[in-house]
C-alpha positions in Angstrom: -23.0 -0.4 3.8 -20.9 2.2 5.4 -17.4 1.4 6.6 -16.6 1.8 10.3 -13.5 3.7 9.1 -14.9 6.5 6.8 -11.5 8.1 6.4 -9.6 5.1 5.2 -7.8 4.9 1.8 -6.2 1.9 0.2 -2.6 1.6 1.5 0.0 1.8 -1.2 3.1 -0.4 -1.5 5.4 1.9 0.4 3.3 1.8 3.5 3.1 -2.0 3.2 6.8 -2.3 3.0 7.4 0.0 6.0 5.0 -2.0 8.1 6.8 -5.2 7.0 10.2 -3.9 8.1 8.7 -3.0 11.5 7.1 -6.4 11.8 10.3 -8.2 11.2 11.3 -7.5 14.8 8.2 -8.9 16.6 8.2 -11.8 14.2 11.8 -12.5 15.1 10.9 -12.4 18.8 8.1 -14.9 18.1 10.6 -17.2 16.3 13.0 -17.0 19.3 10.1 -17.9 21.7 9.2 -20.8 19.5 12.8 -22.0 19.4 13.1 -21.8 23.2 9.9 -23.7 23.6 10.9 -26.4 21.1 14.3 -26.7 22.7 12.9 -27.0 26.2 10.4 -29.6 25.0 13.0 -31.6 23.2 15.4 -31.5 26.2 12.5 -32.6 28.4 12.0 -35.6 26.1 15.7 -36.5 26.2 16.7 -35.1 22.8 19.4 -32.5 23.4 20.3 -32.5 19.7 17.5 -32.5 17.2 19.7 -32.8 14.2 19.7 -36.6 14.4 15.9 -36.8 14.1 14.8 -36.7 10.4 11.3 -35.5 11.2 12.4 -32.6 13.4 13.4 -30.2 10.6 10.0 -30.2 8.8 8.1 -30.2 12.1 10.1 -27.2 13.4 9.6 -25.4 10.1 5.9 -25.9 10.3 5.8 -24.9 13.9 7.8 -21.7 13.2 5.4 -20.8 10.3 2.4 -21.4 12.5 3.8 -19.4 15.5 4.5 -16.4 13.3 1.2 -16.8 11.6 -0.5 -16.8 15.0 1.2 -13.5 15.8 -0.1 -11.9 12.6 -3.6 -13.4 12.6 -4.2 -12.7 16.3 -2.9 -9.1 15.9 -5.1 -8.5 12.9 -8.1 -10.1 14.6 -7.6 -8.1 17.8 -7.5 -4.7 16.3 -6.8 -5.0 12.6 -3.2 -4.1 13.1 0.2 -5.6 13.9 2.8 -3.7 15.8 4.4 -2.7 12.5 1.2 -1.3 11.2 0.3 1.0 14.1 2.8 3.8 13.5 1.7 4.1 9.8 -2.1 3.9 10.7 -2.6 0.8 8.6 -5.4 -1.6 9.2 -6.6 -4.9 7.7 -10.3 -5.0 7.0 -12.7 -7.1 5.0 -13.4 -6.0 1.5 -16.6 -4.2 2.6 -14.6 -2.2 5.3 -15.8 -4.2 8.3 -13.5 -6.1 10.6 -12.2 -9.2 8.8 -13.1 -12.7 10.0 -10.5 -15.0 11.6 -10.9 -17.4 8.6 -10.2 -14.6 6.1 -7.1 -13.4 8.1 -5.7 -17.0 8.3 -6.3 -17.3 4.5 -4.5 -13.9 4.1 -1.5 -15.1 6.0 -1.4 -18.4 4.1 -1.8 -16.8 0.7 1.0 -14.3 1.5 3.5 -16.8 2.7 2.9 -20.3 1.3 3.7 -19.6 -2.3 7.2 -18.4 -1.4 7.8 -21.2 1.1 6.6 -23.9 -1.3 8.8 -22.4 -4.1 11.8 -22.3 -1.7 11.3 -26.0 -0.8 10.8 -27.0 -4.4 13.8 -25.0 -5.7 15.9 -26.4 -2.8 15.4 -29.9 -4.2 17.1 -29.0 -7.5 20.9 -29.0 -7.9 21.8 -25.3 -8.4 25.3 -24.0 -9.0 24.5 -21.1 -6.7 23.0 -22.2 -3.4 21.4 -18.8 -2.9 19.2 -19.1 -6.1 16.3 -20.8 -4.3 16.1 -17.9 -1.9 16.0 -15.4 -4.8 13.2 -17.5 -6.4 11.2 -17.5 -3.2 11.8 -13.8 -2.7 10.5 -13.1 -6.2 7.3 -15.1 -5.4 6.8 -13.1 -2.2 7.5 -9.8 -4.0 5.1 -10.7 -6.9 2.2 -10.9 -4.4 3.0 -7.5 -3.1 3.7 -5.9 -6.5 0.2 -7.0 -7.5 -1.0 -3.9 -5.6 0.7 -1.7 -8.1 -1.5 -3.1 -10.9 -4.7 -3.4 -8.8 -7.2 -0.6 -9.1 -7.9 -0.8 -5.3 -4.2 -1.2 -4.4 -5.0 -4.7 -3.1 -2.1 -7.2 -2.9 -2.7 -10.7 -4.3 -3.1 -12.2 -0.8 -5.7 -9.5 -0.1 -7.7 -10.4 -3.3 -7.5 -14.1 -2.5 -8.7 -13.7 1.1 -11.3 -10.9 0.6 -9.4 -8.5 2.8 -7.9 -5.0 2.2 -5.1 -3.0 3.8 -6.2 0.6 4.4 -4.5 3.6 5.8 -6.5 5.7 8.2 -6.3 9.4 7.4 -7.5 12.4 9.3 -10.9 13.9 8.5 -9.5 17.4 8.0 
């Protein structure tokens, strides 16, 4: 089967990192929107301060994760690209080069983020002398998934392998 993008090559780690840096800004905007909506909803329900509700923290964390995930999955589904991927001509596709399914894209997001988040939560339960250590552990887990692309023959990150997707760079035909 021929790919709809005949001039696409697997994206290397540098392009992935550049796109991630760009995508920090729209992701932050999505988080701010989620925070504003959660605050408005809580205020409307008569809870001006959510810190006294024990269930609010986990619910807000899950909501923030889902909102950011919706940004990524909807962007990838709409055109294969997020805002951070456009300047670098990067596109998420299925392993065969066709547009990826919504299920594969949601799995891609979950596989890229959940290991680090779960390690952050687990490491946060242990008593560490340095309070920053759980963040370093979670960062290492996130980096390991991306660094997998250096070992992979097709430059696929671990979350790409798990979801059946690939990140490609569109190059000119000339």
